[in-house]
C-alpha positions, 0 to 999 in steps of 0.5 A: 275890616279890609276891602279890595276894589277891582276894576276890569279884573285888576286890583285898584285898591286894598285897605280899610273898608271906609277908605276903599268905599270912599275911593270907589264912590269918587271914581264912580262919580266922574260924570257927576259934578259937585258944582254947576253954573246955572243958566242966566235969567231972561232979560229984564229979570230983577235977578238970576241964580248963578251956581248950585253946589253939593257937599257933605255937611263938613263942606267937602264938595261931592255929588255922590252920597251914601245911604243915610248920609246927610248932605247940603246944597248951596244955591248962589244968586244975584239981585240986580236991584233991591227986592222985598220978600225974596224967597229962594227955593230948591226942589229935589226931583228924581231923574224921571221927574218924580218930586221928592221935596222942596226947600224954601228960604225965609222971605227976606228984603234984600239989596242988590248984590250976591247971596248964598243959601244952604239947604241941608238934606237929611232925608233917608233917601234910598238909592236914587239919581236926583236932579234939581229945580231952582226958583227965585221969587218976590212976593210969591211971584217967580222971576227965575225958575229952571228945572232939570239941573244938576245930577246927584247920586245916592249909592246903595252903600250905606253910611252906617249899617248896610240895610237888606236889599237897599235897591228895593227900599223905594225912594225913602228908606225906613230907618226904624228896625222891627223885630219879628215875634211869634204870633200867639 
């Protein structure tokens, strides 16, 4: 029920486990950013992505999450002219370029202006370091695509019960529990 956080052999925090783990995750996420400015699209493009941000489902900005913790990604973009059948896409990719999943918005007819789309990640991700690919298209033709953006970390510390050997569980963790029974 109580946890001690050590930094370079010194006590950095003592308290309820949940609070100390939250403090540990926040301190180890110093190189991570919960919001990034995206590169502008090329000249003549009808729009551009502007910002990508990460947060808990409650809206708390952060870029490091626990095993089993659902989180959200918000993509903001701007259209310079009206476009039909606009789709915003966000792909999760490991830092070594293994695709995990791509989220797509519904096709929408949009006026010129600023827009936001939020995707929820409820995958049972194992410990991993993730980057993102951002795309915008109209009628299936991309007018903005940039891979290798951002950096989010899924730690080995679980949201609920800690699994055995989480670092050996692969990219996706199995949330089912199986019982070993004698064979007859």
